C-alpha positions as YAML, in Angstrom:
chain: A
units: angstrom
residues:
- id: 1
  name: MET
  ca: [0.00, 0.00, 0.00]
- id: 2
  name: VAL
  ca: [1.45, 3.36, -1.04]
- id: 3
  name: ALA
  ca: [-0.15, 5.45, 1.73]
- id: 4
  name: SER
  ca: [-1.84, 4.59, 5.02]
- id: 5
  name: ASN
  ca: [-5.60, 4.21, 4.90]
- id: 6
  name: PHE
  ca: [-5.94, 4.43, 8.68]
- id: 7
  name: ASP
  ca: [-7.44, 7.93, 8.75]
- id: 8
  name: LEU
  ca: [-9.80, 6.97, 5.93]
- id: 9
  name: VAL
  ca: [-11.24, 3.84, 7.55]
- id: 10
  name: LEU
  ca: [-11.25, 4.83, 11.24]
- id: 11
  name: PRO
  ca: [-14.46, 6.92, 10.92]
- id: 12
  name: ARG
  ca: [-16.17, 3.87, 9.39]
- id: 13
  name: VAL
  ca: [-15.15, 1.73, 12.36]
- id: 14
  name: LEU
  ca: [-16.27, 4.37, 14.84]
- id: 15
  name: ALA
  ca: [-19.63, 4.65, 13.10]
- id: 16
  name: HIS
  ca: [-20.20, 0.95, 13.77]
- id: 17
  name: GLU
  ca: [-18.89, 1.11, 17.33]
- id: 18
  name: GLY
  ca: [-21.02, 4.08, 18.38]
- id: 19
  name: GLY
  ca: [-20.72, 6.04, 21.62]
- id: 20
  name: LEU
  ca: [-21.19, 5.05, 25.25]
- id: 21
  name: VAL
  ca: [-22.71, 1.55, 25.49]
- id: 22
  name: ASP
  ca: [-23.31, -0.72, 28.48]
- id: 23
  name: HIS
  ca: [-25.31, -3.67, 27.19]
- id: 24
  name: PRO
  ca: [-25.96, -6.36, 29.84]
- id: 25
  name: ARG
  ca: [-25.21, -9.20, 27.37]
- id: 26
  name: ASP
  ca: [-22.00, -7.68, 26.04]
- id: 27
  name: PRO
  ca: [-19.08, -9.59, 27.61]
- id: 28
  name: GLY
  ca: [-16.85, -6.56, 27.01]
- id: 29
  name: GLY
  ca: [-18.86, -4.54, 29.50]
- id: 30
  name: ARG
  ca: [-19.09, -0.76, 29.36]
- id: 31
  name: THR
  ca: [-17.56, 0.73, 26.21]
- id: 32
  name: ASN
  ca: [-17.20, 4.14, 24.66]
- id: 33
  name: LYS
  ca: [-16.20, 4.73, 21.03]
- id: 34
  name: GLY
  ca: [-15.75, 0.95, 20.89]
- id: 35
  name: ILE
  ca: [-13.10, 0.95, 23.66]
- id: 36
  name: THR
  ca: [-13.79, -1.20, 26.71]
- id: 37
  name: GLN
  ca: [-13.00, -0.06, 30.24]
- id: 38
  name: ARG
  ca: [-10.35, -2.78, 30.56]
- id: 39
  name: VAL
  ca: [-8.54, -1.67, 27.39]
- id: 40
  name: PHE
  ca: [-8.75, 1.98, 28.42]
- id: 41
  name: ASP
  ca: [-7.35, 1.24, 31.89]
- id: 42
  name: ALA
  ca: [-4.37, -0.62, 30.39]
- id: 43
  name: PHE
  ca: [-3.74, 2.26, 27.97]
- id: 44
  name: ARG
  ca: [-3.75, 4.84, 30.77]
- id: 45
  name: ARG
  ca: [-1.42, 2.76, 32.94]
- id: 46
  name: ARG
  ca: [1.13, 2.45, 30.12]
- id: 47
  name: LYS
  ca: [1.20, 6.23, 29.97]
- id: 48
  name: SER
  ca: [1.61, 6.45, 33.76]
- id: 49
  name: SER
  ca: [-1.72, 8.27, 33.92]
- id: 50
  name: PRO
  ca: [-4.40, 7.64, 36.53]
- id: 51
  name: THR
  ca: [-7.23, 5.42, 35.36]
- id: 52
  name: ARG
  ca: [-10.65, 6.93, 34.84]
- id: 53
  name: ALA
  ca: [-14.04, 5.92, 33.51]
- id: 54
  name: VAL
  ca: [-14.12, 5.11, 29.81]
- id: 55
  name: ASP
  ca: [-17.05, 7.56, 29.65]
- id: 56
  name: HIS
  ca: [-14.42, 10.32, 29.51]
- id: 57
  name: ILE
  ca: [-12.13, 8.90, 26.83]
- id: 58
  name: THR
  ca: [-11.08, 11.60, 24.35]
- id: 59
  name: ASP
  ca: [-11.09, 11.30, 20.57]
- id: 60
  name: ALA
  ca: [-7.28, 11.51, 20.57]
- id: 61
  name: GLU
  ca: [-6.99, 8.67, 23.09]
- id: 62
  name: ALA
  ca: [-9.42, 6.49, 21.15]
- id: 63
  name: LYS
  ca: [-7.53, 7.13, 17.91]
- id: 64
  name: GLU
  ca: [-4.19, 6.22, 19.50]
- id: 65
  name: ILE
  ca: [-5.62, 2.99, 20.91]
- id: 66
  name: TYR
  ca: [-7.08, 1.99, 17.55]
- id: 67
  name: LYS
  ca: [-3.81, 2.77, 15.78]
- id: 68
  name: ARG
  ca: [-1.43, 1.03, 18.17]
- id: 69
  name: GLN
  ca: [-3.48, -1.93, 19.37]
- id: 70
  name: TYR
  ca: [-5.44, -2.80, 16.25]
- id: 71
  name: TRP
  ca: [-4.18, -1.18, 13.04]
- id: 72
  name: ASP
  ca: [-0.49, -1.69, 13.80]
- id: 73
  name: ALA
  ca: [-1.19, -5.15, 15.23]
- id: 74
  name: ILE
  ca: [-2.59, -6.33, 11.89]
- id: 75
  name: ARG
  ca: [0.06, -4.38, 9.93]
- id: 76
  name: GLY
  ca: [-2.57, -2.27, 8.22]
- id: 77
  name: ASP
  ca: [-0.02, -0.05, 6.46]
- id: 78
  name: ASP
  ca: [1.43, -3.10, 4.68]
- id: 79
  name: LEU
  ca: [-1.79, -4.75, 3.54]
- id: 80
  name: PRO
  ca: [-3.46, -4.08, 0.16]
- id: 81
  name: ALA
  ca: [-6.17, -1.41, 0.06]
- id: 82
  name: GLY
  ca: [-9.54, -2.82, 1.04]
- id: 83
  name: VAL
  ca: [-7.98, -5.87, 2.67]
- id: 84
  name: ASP
  ca: [-6.52, -3.51, 5.29]
- id: 85
  name: TYR
  ca: [-9.98, -2.19, 6.20]
- id: 86
  name: ALA
  ca: [-11.62, -5.64, 6.26]
- id: 87
  name: VAL
  ca: [-8.96, -7.04, 8.60]
- id: 88
  name: PHE
  ca: [-8.91, -3.90, 10.77]
- id: 89
  name: ASP
  ca: [-12.66, -3.86, 11.37]
- id: 90
  name: TYR
  ca: [-12.58, -7.59, 12.14]
- id: 91
  name: ALA
  ca: [-9.74, -7.02, 14.62]
- id: 92
  name: VAL
  ca: [-11.65, -4.26, 16.42]
- id: 93
  name: ASN
  ca: [-14.77, -6.44, 16.64]
- id: 94
  name: SER
  ca: [-13.18, -9.78, 17.55]
- id: 95
  name: GLY
  ca: [-9.50, -9.20, 18.35]
- id: 96
  name: PRO
  ca: [-6.37, -8.93, 16.17]
- id: 97
  name: ALA
  ca: [-5.40, -12.59, 16.57]
- id: 98
  name: GLN
  ca: [-8.76, -13.90, 15.35]
- id: 99
  name: ALA
  ca: [-8.76, -11.48, 12.41]
- id: 100
  name: ALA
  ca: [-5.20, -12.48, 11.49]
- id: 101
  name: LYS
  ca: [-6.01, -16.20, 11.58]
- id: 102
  name: ASP
  ca: [-8.95, -15.86, 9.24]
- id: 103
  name: LEU
  ca: [-6.92, -13.65, 6.89]
- id: 104
  name: GLN
  ca: [-4.24, -16.35, 6.79]
- id: 105
  name: ARG
  ca: [-6.86, -19.02, 6.11]
- id: 106
  name: ALA
  ca: [-8.27, -16.88, 3.29]
- id: 107
  name: ILE
  ca: [-4.85, -16.83, 1.57]
- id: 108
  name: SER
  ca: [-4.03, -20.48, 2.36]
- id: 109
  name: GLU
  ca: [-1.29, -19.69, 4.87]
- id: 110
  name: SER
  ca: [-0.65, -21.26, 8.27]
- id: 111
  name: ALA
  ca: [-3.11, -19.66, 10.71]
- id: 112
  name: ASP
  ca: [-0.86, -18.70, 13.63]
- id: 113
  name: GLY
  ca: [-2.55, -15.35, 14.32]
- id: 114
  name: ALA
  ca: [0.60, -13.29, 13.73]
- id: 115
  name: ILE
  ca: [0.83, -11.30, 10.50]
- id: 116
  name: GLY
  ca: [4.41, -11.47, 9.30]
- id: 117
  name: GLN
  ca: [6.10, -10.76, 5.99]
- id: 118
  name: ARG
  ca: [5.08, -14.11, 4.51]
- id: 119
  name: THR
  ca: [1.43, -13.31, 5.16]
- id: 120
  name: ILE
  ca: [1.83, -9.81, 3.74]
- id: 121
  name: ASP
  ca: [3.48, -11.12, 0.57]
- id: 122
  name: ALA
  ca: [0.73, -13.73, 0.10]
- id: 123
  name: THR
  ca: [-2.00, -11.05, 0.18]
- id: 124
  name: TYR
  ca: [-0.44, -9.47, -2.92]
- id: 125
  name: GLY
  ca: [-0.48, -12.78, -4.78]
- id: 126
  name: LYS
  ca: [-4.27, -13.03, -4.77]
- id: 127
  name: SER
  ca: [-7.15, -10.79, -5.84]
- id: 128
  name: GLY
  ca: [-8.04, -8.33, -3.09]
- id: 129
  name: GLN
  ca: [-11.75, -8.79, -3.77]
- id: 130
  name: ILE
  ca: [-11.47, -12.57, -3.41]
- id: 131
  name: ILE
  ca: [-9.58, -12.18, -0.11]
- id: 132
  name: ILE
  ca: [-12.17, -9.72, 1.21]
- id: 133
  name: ASP
  ca: [-15.11, -11.98, 0.32]
- id: 134
  name: ASP
  ca: [-13.45, -15.05, 1.85]
- id: 135
  name: LEU
  ca: [-12.46, -13.13, 4.98]
- id: 136
  name: CYS
  ca: [-15.95, -11.69, 5.49]
- id: 137
  name: ASP
  ca: [-17.52, -15.13, 5.00]
- id: 138
  name: ARG
  ca: [-15.19, -16.58, 7.64]
- id: 139
  name: ARG
  ca: [-15.91, -13.68, 9.96]
- id: 140
  name: LEU
  ca: [-19.66, -14.26, 9.73]
- id: 141
  name: ALA
  ca: [-19.16, -17.97, 10.35]
- id: 142
  name: PHE
  ca: [-17.11, -17.16, 13.46]
- id: 143
  name: LEU
  ca: [-19.73, -14.73, 14.77]
- id: 144
  name: ARG
  ca: [-22.54, -17.23, 14.25]
- id: 145
  name: ARG
  ca: [-20.76, -19.65, 16.57]
- id: 146
  name: LEU
  ca: [-20.79, -17.16, 19.45]
- id: 147
  name: LYS
  ca: [-23.39, -17.52, 22.20]
- id: 148
  name: THR
  ca: [-24.22, -13.83, 21.90]
- id: 149
  name: PHE
  ca: [-25.13, -14.05, 18.21]
- id: 150
  name: GLY
  ca: [-28.82, -14.22, 19.11]
- id: 151
  name: ALA
  ca: [-28.58, -10.80, 20.76]
- id: 152
  name: PHE
  ca: [-26.20, -9.05, 18.38]
- id: 153
  name: GLY
  ca: [-26.34, -11.16, 15.20]
- id: 154
  name: LYS
  ca: [-28.44, -8.84, 13.07]
- id: 155
  name: GLY
  ca: [-26.22, -5.85, 13.81]
- id: 156
  name: TRP
  ca: [-23.04, -7.85, 13.26]
- id: 157
  name: THR
  ca: [-24.31, -9.18, 9.94]
- id: 158
  name: ARG
  ca: [-25.18, -5.68, 8.70]
- id: 159
  name: ARG
  ca: [-21.75, -4.49, 9.82]
- id: 160
  name: VAL
  ca: [-19.84, -7.26, 8.04]
- id: 161
  name: GLU
  ca: [-21.82, -6.78, 4.82]
- id: 162
  name: GLY
  ca: [-21.16, -3.04, 5.00]
- id: 163
  name: VAL
  ca: [-17.46, -3.71, 5.45]
- id: 164
  name: ARG
  ca: [-17.48, -6.19, 2.56]
- id: 165
  name: LYS
  ca: [-19.01, -3.61, 0.21]
- id: 166
  name: ALA
  ca: [-16.77, -0.70, 1.24]
- id: 167
  name: ALA
  ca: [-13.59, -2.80, 1.31]
- id: 168
  name: SER
  ca: [-14.33, -4.26, -2.14]
- id: 169
  name: SER
  ca: [-14.84, -0.75, -3.50]
- id: 170
  name: MET
  ca: [-11.45, 0.27, -2.10]
- id: 171
  name: ALA
  ca: [-9.81, -2.76, -3.70]
- id: 172
  name: ILE
  ca: [-11.37, -2.03, -7.11]
- id: 173
  name: ARG
  ca: [-10.16, 1.58, -7.07]
- id: 174
  name: THR
  ca: [-6.58, 0.47, -6.48]
- id: 175
  name: THR
  ca: [-4.65, 0.06, -9.75]
- id: 176
  name: PRO
  ca: [-2.29, -2.94, -9.65]
- id: 177
  name: PRO
  ca: [1.27, -2.58, -10.99]
- id: 178
  name: ARG
  ca: [1.58, -3.40, -14.67]
- id: 179
  name: PHE
  ca: [4.99, -5.04, -14.47]
- id: 180
  name: ALA
  ca: [7.35, -5.64, -11.59]
- id: 181
  name: GLY
  ca: [9.98, -2.92, -11.47]
- id: 182
  name: GLU
  ca: [7.86, -0.15, -13.02]
- id: 183
  name: PHE
  ca: [7.40, 3.12, -11.21]
- id: 184
  name: ASP
  ca: [4.12, 4.95, -10.68]
- id: 185
  name: ALA
  ca: [5.60, 8.46, -10.91]
- id: 186
  name: ALA
  ca: [7.30, 8.15, -14.31]
- id: 187
  name: PRO
  ca: [7.78, 5.66, -17.15]
- id: 188
  name: ALA
  ca: [10.39, 3.03, -16.36]
- id: 189
  name: LYS
  ca: [13.70, 3.14, -18.22]
- id: 190
  name: ALA
  ca: [15.22, -0.23, -18.94]
- id: 191
  name: ASP
  ca: [18.70, -0.93, -17.67]
- id: 192
  name: PRO
  ca: [21.10, -1.52, -20.60]
- id: 193
  name: ALA
  ca: [21.85, -4.96, -19.19]
- id: 194
  name: ASP
  ca: [18.18, -5.91, -19.45]
- id: 195
  name: THR
  ca: [18.11, -5.26, -23.19]
- id: 196
  name: ALA
  ca: [21.59, -6.60, -24.00]
- id: 197
  name: VAL
  ca: [20.22, -9.68, -25.73]
- id: 198
  name: SER
  ca: [18.27, -7.56, -28.20]
- id: 199
  name: ARG
  ca: [21.49, -5.79, -29.20]
- id: 200
  name: SER
  ca: [23.69, -8.88, -29.54]
- id: 201
  name: ALA
  ca: [24.48, -10.63, -32.82]
- id: 202
  name: GLU
  ca: [22.38, -13.63, -31.74]
- id: 203
  name: GLY
  ca: [19.45, -11.77, -30.27]
- id: 204
  name: ARG
  ca: [18.73, -8.71, -32.38]
- id: 205
  name: ALA
  ca: [16.63, -9.69, -35.35]
- id: 206
  name: GLY
  ca: [16.93, -6.17, -36.78]
- id: 207
  name: ALA
  ca: [20.55, -6.83, -37.82]
- id: 208
  name: ILE
  ca: [19.25, -9.16, -40.54]
- id: 209
  name: ALA
  ca: [15.54, -8.52, -40.81]
- id: 210
  name: GLY
  ca: [15.92, -4.83, -41.44]
- id: 211
  name: VAL
  ca: [15.12, -5.36, -45.11]
- id: 212
  name: GLY
  ca: [11.42, -5.51, -45.88]
- id: 213
  name: ALA
  ca: [8.45, -4.01, -44.09]
- id: 214
  name: VAL
  ca: [7.35, -7.34, -42.57]
- id: 215
  name: GLY
  ca: [10.79, -8.10, -41.15]
- id: 216
  name: SER
  ca: [11.03, -4.62, -39.64]
- id: 217
  name: ALA
  ca: [7.60, -4.93, -38.00]
- id: 218
  name: VAL
  ca: [8.51, -8.24, -36.41]
- id: 219
  name: THR
  ca: [11.84, -6.85, -35.25]
- id: 220
  name: ASP
  ca: [10.21, -3.78, -33.73]
- id: 221
  name: ALA
  ca: [7.79, -5.99, -31.81]
- id: 222
  name: ALA
  ca: [10.65, -8.09, -30.48]
- id: 223
  name: ASN
  ca: [12.65, -5.04, -29.44]
- id: 224
  name: GLN
  ca: [9.64, -3.52, -27.68]
- id: 225
  name: LEU
  ca: [9.26, -6.66, -25.60]
- id: 226
  name: ALA
  ca: [12.96, -6.91, -24.75]
- id: 227
  name: PRO
  ca: [12.94, -4.59, -21.69]
- id: 228
  name: TYR
  ca: [10.20, -6.67, -20.05]
- id: 229
  name: GLN
  ca: [11.37, -10.21, -20.72]
- id: 230
  name: SER
  ca: [13.44, -10.33, -17.52]
- id: 231
  name: VAL
  ca: [10.52, -9.33, -15.29]
- id: 232
  name: THR
  ca: [7.78, -11.35, -17.04]
- id: 233
  name: PRO
  ca: [8.97, -14.92, -17.82]
- id: 234
  name: ALA
  ca: [6.19, -15.63, -20.31]
- id: 235
  name: LEU
  ca: [7.41, -12.76, -22.50]
- id: 236
  name: GLN
  ca: [10.76, -14.51, -22.92]
- id: 237
  name: TYR
  ca: [9.11, -17.09, -25.18]
- id: 238
  name: VAL
  ca: [7.25, -14.44, -27.16]
- id: 239
  name: PHE
  ca: [10.49, -12.48, -27.58]
- id: 240
  name: ILE
  ca: [12.38, -15.58, -28.78]
- id: 241
  name: ALA
  ca: [9.61, -16.50, -31.22]
- id: 242
  name: LEU
  ca: [9.48, -13.00, -32.70]
- id: 243
  name: THR
  ca: [13.26, -12.92, -32.99]
- id: 244
  name: ILE
  ca: [13.35, -16.25, -34.85]
- id: 245
  name: ILE
  ca: [10.58, -15.12, -37.20]
- id: 246
  name: GLY
  ca: [12.41, -11.86, -37.86]
- id: 247
  name: VAL
  ca: [15.67, -13.69, -38.60]
- id: 248
  name: GLY
  ca: [13.85, -16.10, -40.92]
- id: 249
  name: ILE
  ca: [12.21, -13.30, -42.88]
- id: 250
  name: GLY
  ca: [15.51, -11.47, -43.15]
- id: 251
  name: LEU
  ca: [17.37, -14.54, -44.45]
- id: 252
  name: TYR
  ca: [14.61, -15.30, -46.91]
- id: 253
  name: LEU
  ca: [14.57, -11.76, -48.32]
- id: 254
  name: THR
  ca: [18.37, -11.74, -48.53]
- id: 255
  name: TYR
  ca: [18.31, -15.07, -50.37]
- id: 256
  name: ARG
  ca: [15.68, -13.77, -52.80]
- id: 257
  name: ARG
  ca: [17.72, -10.63, -53.46]
- id: 258
  name: PHE
  ca: [20.84, -12.64, -54.28]
- id: 259
  name: ALA
  ca: [18.81, -15.16, -56.35]
- id: 260
  name: ASN
  ca: [17.21, -12.41, -58.41]
- id: 261
  name: GLY
  ca: [20.59, -10.76, -58.90]
- id: 262
  name: ALA
  ca: [22.13, -14.01, -60.16]
- id: 263
  name: ALA
  ca: [19.26, -14.62, -62.53]
- id: 264
  name: SER
  ca: [19.45, -11.16, -64.14]
...
């Protein structure tokens, strides 16, 4: 992810969490802005500040708790857009470890509940929309197993479906890189070493196929692919094929030219 989405998605999370709540069937007890009294007490103690009722938590304190204990815990800044929001909201609702495990299951990684570099890399090897759908399905399945689903199930379901829709929209708006090694700010310039084969006696079809419009067209196509063959393996075969065709056309035209000259 190029830039952090934390400030973008936090208001969405807070909208679901609401203000001061003290539901008798909520095992988290009294909460404000989605922060339980227990979490708020631990936060205040770490800052060597006296504890106080969560009723008086400030917006700045709530934001710091969400950033440090949830967003950073699931490595939100490193996840793809959309996936970051889906995992973050899950973590706030059910804990970072549970959210991390279901993310890892969604990308077929070992579900140890700790998001490391291997997990991060795997999220970029799969469609963000597919990950989001799988993750939200797993989240709903987890919530349905809870004893409190009867009391909170309708609200949780609406929340997860809202997250699914918003996260998918974020993933769609994110443009994936066209080729590895390209830059977003400016067109990539190939390193001379990357195109060396197209300039060698063996690799550059233009040395022979420069005669004739067809040979030149094939050569140009091969040379245009040359800078990318090292970063996209499949293009290596296309490049080789075009080069061989260009060489063949060049040899044929050369042969015809000599044959016609000998006949005249």
